[in-house]
C-alpha positions in Angstrom: -106.7 -265.1 -32.8 -105.8 -261.8 -30.9 -102.2 -261.3 -29.7 -103.1 -258.5 -27.8 -102.6 -258.4 -23.9 -104.1 -255.5 -21.5 -102.7 -255.2 -18.1 -105.5 -253.1 -16.0 -105.4 -250.8 -13.4 -101.7 -251.3 -11.9 -99.2 -249.0 -10.4 -97.1 -248.2 -13.2 -93.4 -247.5 -12.5 -91.7 -245.1 -15.2 -88.9 -242.9 -15.1 -88.6 -242.4 -11.2 -92.6 -242.0 -10.6 -95.0 -244.3 -9.9 -98.7 -243.8 -11.3 -102.1 -245.7 -12.4 -102.5 -246.9 -15.7 -103.2 -249.5 -18.4 -100.4 -251.2 -20.7 -101.4 -252.6 -23.8 -99.4 -255.4 -25.2 -99.5 -256.5 -28.9 -97.7 -259.5 -30.0 -94.1 -258.8 -28.5 -94.6 -254.5 -28.1 -95.8 -252.4 -25.9 -98.6 -250.8 -27.9 -99.6 -248.3 -25.5 -99.5 -246.7 -22.4 -102.4 -244.7 -20.6 -105.4 -244.7 -18.4 -108.7 -246.4 -19.0 -107.5 -248.5 -21.9 -110.7 -250.1 -23.1 -110.2 -254.1 -23.4 -109.9 -254.8 -27.5 -111.9 -257.9 -28.4 -110.7 -261.0 -27.9 -108.0 -259.7 -26.0 -106.4 -261.3 -23.1 -106.9 -259.3 -19.4 -104.2 -259.2 -16.8 -106.4 -257.7 -13.6 -103.3 -255.6 -12.1 -105.4 -254.2 -9.4 -103.8 -253.0 -6.8 -100.6 -254.6 -8.5 -96.7 -252.9 -9.1 -95.8 -253.1 -13.0 -92.1 -252.0 -13.5 -90.0 -253.1 -16.7 -88.2 -256.3 -16.2 -85.3 -255.8 -13.8 -82.0 -256.0 -15.3 -79.1 -257.7 -13.5 -75.5 -257.1 -14.2 -73.6 -259.6 -12.2 -74.8 -263.6 -12.2 -73.3 -266.6 -12.6 -75.0 -269.2 -14.9 -72.5 -271.6 -14.7 -72.4 -273.1 -17.7 -70.0 -274.0 -20.0 -68.1 -275.8 -17.6 -70.1 -276.3 -14.0 -73.3 -277.4 -14.9 -73.8 -279.4 -11.7 -74.1 -275.9 -9.7 -76.5 -273.9 -12.5 -77.1 -274.5 -16.2 -78.4 -270.9 -18.1 -81.7 -272.9 -18.3 -82.4 -273.1 -14.5 -80.4 -269.7 -14.1 -82.7 -267.9 -16.2 -85.9 -269.6 -15.0 -84.2 -268.3 -11.5 -84.1 -264.9 -12.8 -88.2 -264.9 -14.3 -89.1 -266.2 -11.4 -87.3 -263.1 -9.8 -88.8 -260.6 -11.6 -85.8 -260.8 -14.0 -86.0 -260.3 -18.2 -82.2 -259.3 -19.0 -79.2 -261.0 -17.2 -75.3 -260.7 -17.6 -73.4 -263.6 -17.0 -69.7 -263.6 -15.4 -66.9 -265.1 -17.5 -65.5 -267.6 -14.3 -66.1 -270.5 -17.1 -65.0 -273.7 -18.5 -63.6 -272.6 -21.1 -63.2 -269.3 -20.1 -65.1 -266.8 -22.7 -61.8 -265.3 -24.0 -62.0 -265.7 -27.6 -64.8 -265.7 -30.1 -64.6 -269.9 -30.6 -64.8 -269.9 -27.0 -67.6 -267.4 -26.7 -69.5 -268.8 -28.9 -69.8 -272.0 -27.1 -71.8 -270.0 -24.4 -73.8 -268.1 -26.7 -75.4 -271.5 -28.6 -76.5 -272.5 -25.3 -78.1 -268.9 -24.2 -79.7 -268.7 -27.6 -80.7 -273.1 -27.1 -82.0 -272.3 -23.5 -82.7 -268.8 -22.3 -85.8 -268.0 -21.1 -85.1 -264.3 -20.8 -82.2 -261.9 -22.4 -78.8 -263.4 -21.2 -75.8 -261.2 -22.3 -72.8 -262.5 -21.3 -69.5 -260.7 -20.0 -66.3 -262.0 -21.9 -62.8 -261.7 -19.7 -60.3 -259.4 -19.9 -57.2 -261.2 -19.8 -56.8 -264.6 -21.5 -58.0 -267.4 -19.3 -58.6 -265.1 -16.5 -55.0 -265.1 -15.4 -54.0 -261.6 -15.8 -51.3 -262.2 -18.0 -52.4 -261.3 -21.5 -55.1 -259.0 -22.9 -57.9 -260.4 -25.0 -58.8 -259.0 -28.5 -61.6 -256.3 -27.4 -62.1 -255.1 -30.8 -62.9 -258.7 -31.5 -65.5 -259.4 -28.6 -67.1 -256.6 -27.9 -69.9 -256.9 -30.1 -70.8 -259.8 -28.6 -70.7 -259.5 -24.8 -71.8 -256.6 -22.0 -68.5 -255.7 -21.4 -65.2 -257.5 -20.1 -64.5 -258.5 -16.3 -62.1 -261.1 -14.9 -64.7 -261.6 -12.2 -63.9 -264.1 -9.3 -60.4 -262.3 -9.1 -59.2 -258.5 -9.7 -56.5 -257.5 -12.0 -53.8 -257.5 -9.9 -51.2 -255.4 -12.3 -51.5 -251.9 -12.3 -50.1 -252.4 -15.6 -52.3 -255.1 -17.3 -55.1 -252.6 -15.8 -53.9 -249.7 -17.6 -53.5 -251.3 -20.6 -57.0 -252.9 -20.5 -58.8 -249.3 -19.8 -56.7 -247.9 -22.8 -57.8 -250.2 -25.0 -61.5 -250.0 -23.7 -61.6 -246.5 -23.9 -60.5 -246.7 -27.9 -63.1 -249.7 -28.6 -65.9 -247.5 -26.5 -66.4 -250.6 -24.2 -66.7 -251.1 -20.3 -64.5 -252.8 -17.4 -66.4 -254.5 -15.0 -64.0 -254.7 -12.0 -63.9 -257.3 -9.6 -61.7 -255.3 -7.2 -59.4 -257.7 -4.5 -55.8 -257.0 -3.6 -54.7 -260.9 -4.0 -51.6 -259.9 -1.1 -54.4 -258.3 1.1 -55.9 -261.3 1.4 -54.0 -263.8 3.7 -55.6 -267.0 3.9 -59.3 -265.1 5.1 -62.9 -266.0 4.4 -65.2 -263.7 6.3 -64.6 -259.9 6.9 -61.9 -259.0 9.6 -64.3 -258.0 12.2 -65.6 -258.5 15.6 -67.6 -261.6 14.7 -63.9 -262.8 12.8 -61.9 -262.3 16.0 -64.5 -263.3 19.0 -65.0 -266.9 16.8 -61.4 -267.7 15.6 -61.6 -266.8 11.6 -59.4 -265.3 9.2 -60.5 -262.0 8.1 -60.5 -260.3 4.6 -59.6 -256.8 5.4 -61.3 -253.8 3.8 -58.5 -252.7 2.0 -58.2 -255.7 -0.4 -61.3 -253.8 -1.9 -61.0 -250.4 -1.6 -57.4 -250.1 -2.5 -57.8 -251.4 -5.9 -60.7 -249.5 -6.6 -58.5 -246.4 -5.7 -56.1 -247.6 -8.2 -58.2 -248.1 -11.1 -60.6 -244.7 -10.4 -56.9 -242.9 -11.0 -56.2 -245.3 -14.1 -60.1 -244.6 -15.4 -59.5 -240.8 -15.0 -55.9 -241.0 -16.9 -57.7 -243.4 -19.5 -61.2 -241.9 -19.9 -62.3 -245.6 -19.5 -66.0 -246.5 -18.3 -65.3 -248.3 -15.5 -67.8 -250.2 -13.4 -66.7 -251.6 -9.9 -68.6 -254.8 -9.2 -70.5 -255.8 -5.7 -68.8 -253.1 -3.6 -69.0 -253.6 -0.1 -66.8 -250.9 2.4 -67.4 -247.7 3.1 -64.2 -246.5 1.7 -65.7 -247.9 -1.5 -68.5 -245.9 -1.5 -66.2 -242.6 -0.6 -64.0 -243.7 -2.9 -66.7 -243.6 -6.0 -68.6 -241.0 -4.5 -65.4 -238.4 -5.2 -64.6 -239.9 -8.5 -68.4 -238.8 -9.8 -67.8 -235.7 -8.1 -64.9 -234.9 -10.3 -66.3 -236.6 -13.6 -64.6 -239.4 -13.7 -66.6 -242.3 -16.2 -67.6 -244.5 -13.1 -70.4 -246.6 -11.9 -70.9 -249.0 -9.5 -73.1 -251.8 -8.1 -73.9 -253.4 -4.9 -75.6 -256.9 -3.7 -79.4 -256.9 -1.7 -77.1 -258.9 0.8 -74.8 -256.1 1.6 -77.6 -253.7 2.5 -79.6 -256.1 4.3 -77.1 -257.9 6.3 -74.0 -257.2 8.3 -70.8 -259.2 10.2 -73.1 -259.4 13.1 -76.1 -261.5 11.3 -72.9 -264.2 10.6 -73.7 -267.9 11.8 -71.6 -270.7 11.5 -73.2 -272.0 8.0 -72.0 -271.3 4.3 -75.1 -269.7 3.1 -73.4 -267.0 5.3 -70.3 -266.9 2.9 -69.5 -265.0 -0.4 -67.2 -262.9 -1.7 -67.0 -259.7 -0.9 -68.0 -260.9 2.8 -70.7 -259.5 4.6 -68.9 -256.1 6.6 -69.5 -254.1 9.3 -72.9 -252.4 10.5 -70.9 -249.5 9.4 -70.1 -250.5 5.8 -73.9 -251.5 5.3 -75.3 -248.2 6.6 -73.0 -246.4 4.2 -73.9 -248.6 1.4 -77.6 -247.8 1.8 -76.6 -244.0 1.8 -74.5 -244.3 -1.4 -77.8 -245.9 -3.2 -80.1 -243.1 -1.4 -77.5 -240.0 -3.1 -77.1 -241.8 -6.2 -73.3 -242.7 -5.5 -74.3 -246.3 -5.9 -76.0 -246.8 -9.2 -76.9 -250.2 -9.8 -78.4 -253.6 -7.7 -76.9 -256.8 -8.8 -77.4 -259.8 -7.2 -74.0 -261.8 -7.7 -76.4 -264.9 -7.8 -73.7 -267.5 -7.2 -75.0 -271.0 -7.0 -73.1 -274.0 -5.6 -73.9 -277.6 -4.9 -75.6 -278.4 -1.6 -72.0 -280.2 -0.6 -69.9 -277.5 -1.6 -71.7 -275.2 0.8 -71.8 -277.7 3.7 -68.7 -277.1 5.0 -69.2 -274.1 7.4 -67.7 -270.5 6.8 -64.5 -271.8 6.7 -64.7 -274.7 4.0 -67.6 -273.9 1.8 -67.3 -272.1 -1.8 -68.2 -268.4 -1.7 -71.6 -267.5 -3.2 -74.8 -267.5 -2.0 -78.1 -267.6 -4.2 -79.7 -264.2 -5.2 -82.3 -263.5 -8.1 -85.2 -265.2 -6.3 -85.5 -263.5 -3.4 -83.4 -259.8 -4.1 -86.9 -258.1 -4.8 -88.9 -259.0 -1.5 -85.6 -258.4 0.6 -84.7 -254.9 -0.7 -88.6 -254.0 -0.2 -88.7 -255.4 3.4 -85.7 -254.4 4.7 -85.4 -250.9 2.8 -88.8 -249.9 1.4 -91.3 -251.0 4.3 -88.5 -249.7 7.0 -88.5 -246.0 5.3 -84.5 -246.2 4.5 -85.2 -246.1 0.4 -88.0 -245.6 -1.3 -89.5 -247.7 -3.8 -88.7 -245.7 -7.1 -85.3 -245.4 -6.1 -85.0 -249.5 -5.8 -86.7 -250.0 -9.0 -84.7 -247.8 -10.8 -81.2 -249.4 -9.9 -82.8 -252.6 -10.7 -84.4 -252.1 -14.3 -83.5 -248.5 -15.7 -80.1 -247.9 -14.7 -78.2 -251.0 -15.7 -79.7 -250.2 -18.7 -79.0 -246.9 -19.2 -75.1 -247.6 -17.6 -74.4 -250.5 -20.5 -76.9 -249.3 -23.3 -78.5 -252.2 -23.2 -82.3 -251.6 -25.2 -85.5 -251.6 -23.0 -87.8 -249.1 -21.4 -91.4 -249.0 -20.3 -92.0 -247.0 -23.5 -94.8 -247.5 -26.4 -92.5 -249.5 -29.3 -90.4 -251.3 -27.3 -90.4 -255.3 -26.4 -93.3 -256.1 -23.8 -90.6 -257.5 -20.8 -92.1 -256.3 -17.7 -92.4 -257.4 -14.2 -95.7 -257.9 -11.9 -95.7 -257.8 -8.3 -97.9 -257.7 -5.2 -96.5 -255.5 -2.6 -98.7 -256.6 -0.1 -97.8 -260.4 -0.5 -96.5 -261.6 3.1 -94.5 -265.2 2.9 -91.4 -267.0 4.3 -88.7 -267.1 2.1 -87.9 -270.9 1.1 -85.7 -272.4 -1.2 -87.6 -275.2 -2.0 -89.2 -272.8 -4.0 -86.3 -271.7 -5.8 -86.0 -273.0 -9.8 -82.3 -272.4 -9.5 -80.2 -275.7 -8.7 -78.4 -273.4 -5.8 -80.4 -273.0 -2.3 -78.0 -271.6 -0.6 -78.8 -268.3 0.7 -78.7 -266.6 4.0 -82.7 -265.4 3.7 -83.9 -268.6 4.9 -86.8 -268.6 6.9 -87.0 -264.7 6.4 -90.5 -263.3 6.7 -90.8 -260.7 3.5 -93.7 -259.3 1.6 -93.5 -258.2 -1.6 -93.8 -261.4 -4.6 -93.1 -261.2 -8.3 -96.2 -262.3 -9.8 -96.1 -262.7 -13.0 -92.8 -261.9 -15.3 -93.6 -261.3 -19.1 -90.5 -261.3 -21.5 -91.6 -260.6 -25.3 -95.5 -259.9 -24.4 -95.5 -263.7 -23.3 -95.7 -264.9 -19.6 -92.5 -266.9 -18.7 -93.2 -266.7 -14.9 -96.8 -266.7 -13.2 -97.6 -267.5 -9.2 -101.3 -268.5 -10.3 
């Protein structure tokens, strides 16, 4: 039996450019990339005429909730949702039970991944034991089994602890991926401290709770030469701090989410599907994020896919859990709001979804002969309405419910096999 697949006539994205090319896959590997490759006898044909073909997307920031919270999501459902969204690699955050702060605890997660994941899933270990911010994990023991180290869900409050973490990470050549949030500035807030908050009697989260800790950490990264990645930035001050740090040569990278690029607090409704952490900020913040993505200050787009049960998201802005699902809406939302509007090029979006995450975190995979055939095929002309009932994720809470979008993932190939197909 022939184990070859020919993807014919696609608009191929590679290294910042889009051009017409065929891709021949043999087994789980890309064998040839060239125009007009003849169909080998017995090979499977995928007609990609008019379709976009990218290397599989990589999400550096997801929550698959297992072990510990499988009523919200499992590694199986989360990875299936990722495949539906065009992702072939995802990195789950460590706010789990047990927290992956030791090899014994991390191994529980790795065993489930090995059993159930339909794509590459590489988890984070925590920075501190139990994510309590008090005692550093054994980075040397854990570093070969994780994407990096994060206490995501909470910021490391102690400057001394973050300094210790960065010194150790620099020594071990690991990445610190920081959720930046100063708890002393939260004051019970749960949406952005802006116009909507004031007009509707809510408690606000100030921007400084994010950018203040980023400023602290940039200073520590500069001092220790640690590789420092800032999670889900949402404020204009964060963009500018990172832009200036990069100009000085600090080893800092960052990500933002599709929702921060597409929405702002003008879009808020009294509904839990608009509640996430950090919150949707002002239109000025959103525009600064778009500019930061355009000029390369923001390296990566990550979804912060954070599913909850229906009941946990049904308590309005004040009472609902923070977090939305994002894997299955990321590309169409970005394509519709940024590319079709002329704000960002398609090439830049694809780079931020696929190439940059792998490059920054040293993850394998690229659109090259000899690499694993992890590919995403997209119909950019397809128009549809986002309907969370079609999600493969267990989480259905999205601020994009009912939005009319363009750009549908038609097929996702992992190791040469179709793990998602629209048809």
